[in-house]
mmCIF file of the N, C-alpha and C atoms, coordinates in Angstrom:
data_MODEL
# 
_entry.id   MODEL 
# 
loop_
_atom_site.group_PDB 
_atom_site.id 
_atom_site.type_symbol 
_atom_site.label_atom_id 
_atom_site.label_alt_id 
_atom_site.label_comp_id 
_atom_site.label_asym_id 
_atom_site.label_entity_id 
_atom_site.label_seq_id 
_atom_site.pdbx_PDB_ins_code 
_atom_site.Cartn_x 
_atom_site.Cartn_y 
_atom_site.Cartn_z 
_atom_site.occupancy 
_atom_site.B_iso_or_equiv 
_atom_site.pdbx_formal_charge 
_atom_site.auth_seq_id 
_atom_site.auth_comp_id 
_atom_site.auth_asym_id 
_atom_site.auth_atom_id 
_atom_site.pdbx_PDB_model_num 
ATOM 1   N N  . MET A 1 1  ? 108.396 101.461 123.073 1.00 0.00 ? 1  MET A N  1 
ATOM 2   C CA . MET A 1 1  ? 106.867 101.472 123.456 1.00 0.00 ? 1  MET A CA 1 
ATOM 3   C C  . MET A 1 1  ? 106.773 100.321 124.178 1.00 0.00 ? 1  MET A C  1 
ATOM 4   N N  . PRO A 1 2  ? 105.515 100.775 124.982 1.00 0.00 ? 2  PRO A N  1 
ATOM 5   C CA . PRO A 1 2  ? 104.956 99.481  125.960 1.00 0.00 ? 2  PRO A CA 1 
ATOM 6   C C  . PRO A 1 2  ? 104.574 98.239  124.980 1.00 0.00 ? 2  PRO A C  1 
ATOM 7   N N  . ALA A 1 3  ? 104.183 97.220  125.633 1.00 0.00 ? 3  ALA A N  1 
ATOM 8   C CA . ALA A 1 3  ? 104.438 95.533  124.743 1.00 0.00 ? 3  ALA A CA 1 
ATOM 9   C C  . ALA A 1 3  ? 102.649 95.883  124.606 1.00 0.00 ? 3  ALA A C  1 
ATOM 10  N N  . ALA A 1 4  ? 101.953 96.436  125.370 1.00 0.00 ? 4  ALA A N  1 
ATOM 11  C CA . ALA A 1 4  ? 100.817 96.574  124.485 1.00 0.00 ? 4  ALA A CA 1 
ATOM 12  C C  . ALA A 1 4  ? 100.230 97.303  123.468 1.00 0.00 ? 4  ALA A C  1 
ATOM 13  N N  . PHE A 1 5  ? 100.915 98.448  123.494 1.00 0.00 ? 5  PHE A N  1 
ATOM 14  C CA . PHE A 1 5  ? 100.789 99.120  122.086 1.00 0.00 ? 5  PHE A CA 1 
ATOM 15  C C  . PHE A 1 5  ? 101.237 98.418  121.195 1.00 0.00 ? 5  PHE A C  1 
ATOM 16  N N  . LEU A 1 6  ? 102.097 97.726  121.179 1.00 0.00 ? 6  LEU A N  1 
ATOM 17  C CA . LEU A 1 6  ? 102.981 97.208  119.900 1.00 0.00 ? 6  LEU A CA 1 
ATOM 18  C C  . LEU A 1 6  ? 101.726 95.754  119.786 1.00 0.00 ? 6  LEU A C  1 
ATOM 19  N N  . ALA A 1 7  ? 101.474 94.851  120.870 1.00 0.00 ? 7  ALA A N  1 
ATOM 20  C CA . ALA A 1 7  ? 100.401 93.590  120.849 1.00 0.00 ? 7  ALA A CA 1 
ATOM 21  C C  . ALA A 1 7  ? 98.951  94.378  119.961 1.00 0.00 ? 7  ALA A C  1 
ATOM 22  N N  . ASP A 1 8  ? 98.385  95.465  120.536 1.00 0.00 ? 8  ASP A N  1 
ATOM 23  C CA . ASP A 1 8  ? 97.475  96.092  119.556 1.00 0.00 ? 8  ASP A CA 1 
ATOM 24  C C  . ASP A 1 8  ? 97.415  96.223  118.314 1.00 0.00 ? 8  ASP A C  1 
ATOM 25  N N  . GLN A 1 9  ? 99.063  96.926  117.933 1.00 0.00 ? 9  GLN A N  1 
ATOM 26  C CA . GLN A 1 9  ? 99.620  97.251  116.371 1.00 0.00 ? 9  GLN A CA 1 
ATOM 27  C C  . GLN A 1 9  ? 98.955  96.155  115.802 1.00 0.00 ? 9  GLN A C  1 
ATOM 28  N N  . PHE A 1 10 ? 99.859  94.689  116.374 1.00 0.00 ? 10 PHE A N  1 
ATOM 29  C CA . PHE A 1 10 ? 100.188 93.742  115.169 1.00 0.00 ? 10 PHE A CA 1 
ATOM 30  C C  . PHE A 1 10 ? 98.740  93.205  115.374 1.00 0.00 ? 10 PHE A C  1 
ATOM 31  N N  . GLY A 1 11 ? 97.957  93.102  116.397 1.00 0.00 ? 11 GLY A N  1 
ATOM 32  C CA . GLY A 1 11 ? 97.046  92.545  116.128 1.00 0.00 ? 11 GLY A CA 1 
ATOM 33  C C  . GLY A 1 11 ? 95.918  92.781  115.515 1.00 0.00 ? 11 GLY A C  1 
ATOM 34  N N  . THR A 1 12 ? 95.803  93.869  114.993 1.00 0.00 ? 12 THR A N  1 
ATOM 35  C CA . THR A 1 12 ? 95.437  94.524  113.758 1.00 0.00 ? 12 THR A CA 1 
ATOM 36  C C  . THR A 1 12 ? 95.641  94.559  112.640 1.00 0.00 ? 12 THR A C  1 
ATOM 37  N N  . LEU A 1 13 ? 97.039  94.451  112.895 1.00 0.00 ? 13 LEU A N  1 
ATOM 38  C CA . LEU A 1 13 ? 97.629  93.877  111.234 1.00 0.00 ? 13 LEU A CA 1 
ATOM 39  C C  . LEU A 1 13 ? 97.691  92.637  111.002 1.00 0.00 ? 13 LEU A C  1 
ATOM 40  N N  . LEU A 1 14 ? 97.496  91.565  111.576 1.00 0.00 ? 14 LEU A N  1 
ATOM 41  C CA . LEU A 1 14 ? 97.136  90.309  111.549 1.00 0.00 ? 14 LEU A CA 1 
ATOM 42  C C  . LEU A 1 14 ? 96.322  89.299  111.577 1.00 0.00 ? 14 LEU A C  1 
ATOM 43  N N  . ASP A 1 15 ? 95.173  90.089  111.725 1.00 0.00 ? 15 ASP A N  1 
ATOM 44  C CA . ASP A 1 15 ? 93.984  89.617  112.422 1.00 0.00 ? 15 ASP A CA 1 
ATOM 45  C C  . ASP A 1 15 ? 93.361  89.216  111.067 1.00 0.00 ? 15 ASP A C  1 
ATOM 46  N N  . GLY A 1 16 ? 93.780  89.281  109.946 1.00 0.00 ? 16 GLY A N  1 
ATOM 47  C CA . GLY A 1 16 ? 93.189  88.445  108.524 1.00 0.00 ? 16 GLY A CA 1 
ATOM 48  C C  . GLY A 1 16 ? 92.450  89.817  108.007 1.00 0.00 ? 16 GLY A C  1 
ATOM 49  N N  . ARG A 1 17 ? 92.044  90.550  108.402 1.00 0.00 ? 17 ARG A N  1 
ATOM 50  C CA . ARG A 1 17 ? 91.506  91.933  107.801 1.00 0.00 ? 17 ARG A CA 1 
ATOM 51  C C  . ARG A 1 17 ? 92.289  92.010  105.887 1.00 0.00 ? 17 ARG A C  1 
ATOM 52  N N  . ASN A 1 18 ? 93.318  91.908  106.372 1.00 0.00 ? 18 ASN A N  1 
ATOM 53  C CA . ASN A 1 18 ? 94.265  92.357  105.023 1.00 0.00 ? 18 ASN A CA 1 
ATOM 54  C C  . ASN A 1 18 ? 94.730  91.122  104.184 1.00 0.00 ? 18 ASN A C  1 
ATOM 55  N N  . ALA A 1 19 ? 93.796  90.122  104.281 1.00 0.00 ? 19 ALA A N  1 
ATOM 56  C CA . ALA A 1 19 ? 94.193  89.038  103.839 1.00 0.00 ? 19 ALA A CA 1 
ATOM 57  C C  . ALA A 1 19 ? 93.442  88.769  102.296 1.00 0.00 ? 19 ALA A C  1 
ATOM 58  N N  . SER A 1 20 ? 92.743  89.649  102.121 1.00 0.00 ? 20 SER A N  1 
ATOM 59  C CA . SER A 1 20 ? 92.013  89.423  100.467 1.00 0.00 ? 20 SER A CA 1 
ATOM 60  C C  . SER A 1 20 ? 92.963  90.093  99.925  1.00 0.00 ? 20 SER A C  1 
ATOM 61  N N  . VAL A 1 21 ? 92.855  89.368  98.508  1.00 0.00 ? 21 VAL A N  1 
ATOM 62  C CA . VAL A 1 21 ? 93.666  89.688  97.462  1.00 0.00 ? 21 VAL A CA 1 
ATOM 63  C C  . VAL A 1 21 ? 92.882  90.657  96.402  1.00 0.00 ? 21 VAL A C  1 
ATOM 64  N N  . SER A 1 22 ? 93.160  92.015  95.580  1.00 0.00 ? 22 SER A N  1 
ATOM 65  C CA . SER A 1 22 ? 92.231  92.797  94.877  1.00 0.00 ? 22 SER A CA 1 
ATOM 66  C C  . SER A 1 22 ? 93.613  92.859  93.907  1.00 0.00 ? 22 SER A C  1 
ATOM 67  N N  . GLY A 1 23 ? 92.472  93.341  92.484  1.00 0.00 ? 23 GLY A N  1 
ATOM 68  C CA . GLY A 1 23 ? 93.333  93.696  91.280  1.00 0.00 ? 23 GLY A CA 1 
ATOM 69  C C  . GLY A 1 23 ? 93.905  94.781  91.208  1.00 0.00 ? 23 GLY A C  1 
ATOM 70  N N  . ASP A 1 24 ? 94.339  95.175  92.265  1.00 0.00 ? 24 ASP A N  1 
ATOM 71  C CA . ASP A 1 24 ? 94.612  96.744  92.434  1.00 0.00 ? 24 ASP A CA 1 
ATOM 72  C C  . ASP A 1 24 ? 96.396  97.178  91.547  1.00 0.00 ? 24 ASP A C  1 
ATOM 73  N N  . VAL A 1 25 ? 97.129  95.979  92.110  1.00 0.00 ? 25 VAL A N  1 
ATOM 74  C CA . VAL A 1 25 ? 98.438  95.914  91.356  1.00 0.00 ? 25 VAL A CA 1 
ATOM 75  C C  . VAL A 1 25 ? 98.399  95.664  90.073  1.00 0.00 ? 25 VAL A C  1 
ATOM 76  N N  . ARG A 1 26 ? 97.693  95.150  89.090  1.00 0.00 ? 26 ARG A N  1 
ATOM 77  C CA . ARG A 1 26 ? 97.148  94.711  87.830  1.00 0.00 ? 26 ARG A CA 1 
ATOM 78  C C  . ARG A 1 26 ? 96.916  96.052  87.307  1.00 0.00 ? 26 ARG A C  1 
ATOM 79  N N  . ARG A 1 27 ? 96.214  96.685  88.176  1.00 0.00 ? 27 ARG A N  1 
ATOM 80  C CA . ARG A 1 27 ? 95.245  97.928  87.311  1.00 0.00 ? 27 ARG A CA 1 
ATOM 81  C C  . ARG A 1 27 ? 96.595  98.728  87.444  1.00 0.00 ? 27 ARG A C  1 
ATOM 82  N N  . VAL A 1 28 ? 97.236  99.144  88.395  1.00 0.00 ? 28 VAL A N  1 
ATOM 83  C CA . VAL A 1 28 ? 98.262  100.397 88.871  1.00 0.00 ? 28 VAL A CA 1 
ATOM 84  C C  . VAL A 1 28 ? 99.515  99.934  87.895  1.00 0.00 ? 28 VAL A C  1 
ATOM 85  N N  . LEU A 1 29 ? 99.830  98.674  87.906  1.00 0.00 ? 29 LEU A N  1 
ATOM 86  C CA . LEU A 1 29 ? 101.711 98.241  87.326  1.00 0.00 ? 29 LEU A CA 1 
ATOM 87  C C  . LEU A 1 29 ? 101.457 97.903  86.084  1.00 0.00 ? 29 LEU A C  1 
ATOM 88  N N  . GLY A 1 30 ? 99.805  97.279  85.535  1.00 0.00 ? 30 GLY A N  1 
ATOM 89  C CA . GLY A 1 30 ? 99.773  97.056  84.358  1.00 0.00 ? 30 GLY A CA 1 
ATOM 90  C C  . GLY A 1 30 ? 100.447 95.251  84.417  1.00 0.00 ? 30 GLY A C  1 
ATOM 91  N N  . ARG A 1 31 ? 100.774 94.498  85.567  1.00 0.00 ? 31 ARG A N  1 
ATOM 92  C CA . ARG A 1 31 ? 101.091 93.283  85.256  1.00 0.00 ? 31 ARG A CA 1 
ATOM 93  C C  . ARG A 1 31 ? 100.324 92.764  87.018  1.00 0.00 ? 31 ARG A C  1 
ATOM 94  N N  . GLY A 1 32 ? 100.007 91.629  87.295  1.00 0.00 ? 32 GLY A N  1 
ATOM 95  C CA . GLY A 1 32 ? 100.055 91.015  88.262  1.00 0.00 ? 32 GLY A CA 1 
ATOM 96  C C  . GLY A 1 32 ? 100.859 90.835  89.331  1.00 0.00 ? 32 GLY A C  1 
ATOM 97  N N  . ALA A 1 33 ? 100.928 90.781  90.487  1.00 0.00 ? 33 ALA A N  1 
ATOM 98  C CA . ALA A 1 33 ? 101.574 90.839  91.277  1.00 0.00 ? 33 ALA A CA 1 
ATOM 99  C C  . ALA A 1 33 ? 102.428 89.499  91.809  1.00 0.00 ? 33 ALA A C  1 
ATOM 100 N N  . GLY A 1 34 ? 103.627 89.782  92.254  1.00 0.00 ? 34 GLY A N  1 
ATOM 101 C CA . GLY A 1 34 ? 104.579 88.536  92.343  1.00 0.00 ? 34 GLY A CA 1 
ATOM 102 C C  . GLY A 1 34 ? 105.303 88.121  93.583  1.00 0.00 ? 34 GLY A C  1 
ATOM 103 N N  . THR A 1 35 ? 105.715 86.907  94.093  1.00 0.00 ? 35 THR A N  1 
ATOM 104 C CA . THR A 1 35 ? 106.270 86.833  95.091  1.00 0.00 ? 35 THR A CA 1 
ATOM 105 C C  . THR A 1 35 ? 107.869 87.953  95.292  1.00 0.00 ? 35 THR A C  1 
ATOM 106 N N  . PHE A 1 36 ? 107.774 87.757  96.409  1.00 0.00 ? 36 PHE A N  1 
ATOM 107 C CA . PHE A 1 36 ? 109.391 87.901  97.014  1.00 0.00 ? 36 PHE A CA 1 
ATOM 108 C C  . PHE A 1 36 ? 110.008 87.167  96.315  1.00 0.00 ? 36 PHE A C  1 
ATOM 109 N N  . GLY A 1 37 ? 110.171 85.958  96.553  1.00 0.00 ? 37 GLY A N  1 
ATOM 110 C CA . GLY A 1 37 ? 111.328 85.250  95.848  1.00 0.00 ? 37 GLY A CA 1 
ATOM 111 C C  . GLY A 1 37 ? 111.417 85.143  94.388  1.00 0.00 ? 37 GLY A C  1 
ATOM 112 N N  . GLU A 1 38 ? 110.155 85.420  93.722  1.00 0.00 ? 38 GLU A N  1 
ATOM 113 C CA . GLU A 1 38 ? 110.104 86.258  92.021  1.00 0.00 ? 38 GLU A CA 1 
ATOM 114 C C  . GLU A 1 38 ? 110.989 87.020  92.001  1.00 0.00 ? 38 GLU A C  1 
ATOM 115 N N  . PHE A 1 39 ? 110.848 88.204  93.038  1.00 0.00 ? 39 PHE A N  1 
ATOM 116 C CA . PHE A 1 39 ? 111.192 89.470  92.496  1.00 0.00 ? 39 PHE A CA 1 
ATOM 117 C C  . PHE A 1 39 ? 112.843 88.919  92.767  1.00 0.00 ? 39 PHE A C  1 
ATOM 118 N N  . ALA A 1 40 ? 113.561 88.618  93.727  1.00 0.00 ? 40 ALA A N  1 
ATOM 119 C CA . ALA A 1 40 ? 114.843 88.249  94.562  1.00 0.00 ? 40 ALA A CA 1 
ATOM 120 C C  . ALA A 1 40 ? 115.661 87.148  93.392  1.00 0.00 ? 40 ALA A C  1 
ATOM 121 N N  . GLU A 1 41 ? 114.947 86.687  92.656  1.00 0.00 ? 41 GLU A N  1 
ATOM 122 C CA . GLU A 1 41 ? 115.688 85.783  91.495  1.00 0.00 ? 41 GLU A CA 1 
ATOM 123 C C  . GLU A 1 41 ? 115.768 86.541  90.271  1.00 0.00 ? 41 GLU A C  1 
ATOM 124 N N  . ARG A 1 42 ? 114.961 87.232  90.092  1.00 0.00 ? 42 ARG A N  1 
ATOM 125 C CA . ARG A 1 42 ? 115.184 88.207  89.155  1.00 0.00 ? 42 ARG A CA 1 
ATOM 126 C C  . ARG A 1 42 ? 115.802 89.165  88.984  1.00 0.00 ? 42 ARG A C  1 
ATOM 127 N N  . GLU A 1 43 ? 115.903 89.762  90.254  1.00 0.00 ? 43 GLU A N  1 
ATOM 128 C CA . GLU A 1 43 ? 116.781 91.121  90.678  1.00 0.00 ? 43 GLU A CA 1 
ATOM 129 C C  . GLU A 1 43 ? 118.511 90.319  90.988  1.00 0.00 ? 43 GLU A C  1 
ATOM 130 N N  . ALA A 1 44 ? 118.706 89.115  90.849  1.00 0.00 ? 44 ALA A N  1 
ATOM 131 C CA . ALA A 1 44 ? 119.590 88.614  91.400  1.00 0.00 ? 44 ALA A CA 1 
ATOM 132 C C  . ALA A 1 44 ? 120.126 87.947  89.756  1.00 0.00 ? 44 ALA A C  1 
ATOM 133 N N  . ALA A 1 45 ? 119.501 87.607  89.403  1.00 0.00 ? 45 ALA A N  1 
ATOM 134 C CA . ALA A 1 45 ? 120.053 87.017  87.480  1.00 0.00 ? 45 ALA A CA 1 
ATOM 135 C C  . ALA A 1 45 ? 120.573 89.165  87.186  1.00 0.00 ? 45 ALA A C  1 
ATOM 136 N N  . ALA A 1 46 ? 119.565 89.722  87.379  1.00 0.00 ? 46 ALA A N  1 
ATOM 137 C CA . ALA A 1 46 ? 120.522 91.104  86.891  1.00 0.00 ? 46 ALA A CA 1 
ATOM 138 C C  . ALA A 1 46 ? 121.621 91.531  87.274  1.00 0.00 ? 46 ALA A C  1 
ATOM 139 N N  . GLY A 1 47 ? 122.014 90.839  88.779  1.00 0.00 ? 47 GLY A N  1 
ATOM 140 C CA . GLY A 1 47 ? 123.296 91.173  89.061  1.00 0.00 ? 47 GLY A CA 1 
ATOM 141 C C  . GLY A 1 47 ? 123.243 92.558  90.344  1.00 0.00 ? 47 GLY A C  1 
ATOM 142 N N  . ALA A 1 48 ? 121.831 92.643  90.748  1.00 0.00 ? 48 ALA A N  1 
ATOM 143 C CA . ALA A 1 48 ? 122.029 93.334  91.630  1.00 0.00 ? 48 ALA A CA 1 
ATOM 144 C C  . ALA A 1 48 ? 122.429 93.474  93.190  1.00 0.00 ? 48 ALA A C  1 
ATOM 145 N N  . TRP A 1 49 ? 123.131 91.956  93.567  1.00 0.00 ? 49 TRP A N  1 
ATOM 146 C CA . TRP A 1 49 ? 123.577 92.070  94.614  1.00 0.00 ? 49 TRP A CA 1 
ATOM 147 C C  . TRP A 1 49 ? 125.582 91.296  94.452  1.00 0.00 ? 49 TRP A C  1 
ATOM 148 N N  . LYS A 1 50 ? 125.919 91.721  93.124  1.00 0.00 ? 50 LYS A N  1 
ATOM 149 C CA . LYS A 1 50 ? 127.313 91.658  92.751  1.00 0.00 ? 50 LYS A CA 1 
ATOM 150 C C  . LYS A 1 50 ? 128.234 92.667  93.392  1.00 0.00 ? 50 LYS A C  1 
# 
């Protein structure tokens, strides 16, 4: 892929327009959103990587 294409795509993805938080996770899943660290700790404790 040309570098200009990638720069344009990542510029659009990371320009801040996606930085807002909505209530969609809570509405769809019935629980609040969590961090990746919380997910990793929970799954490690459950034996996901043994």
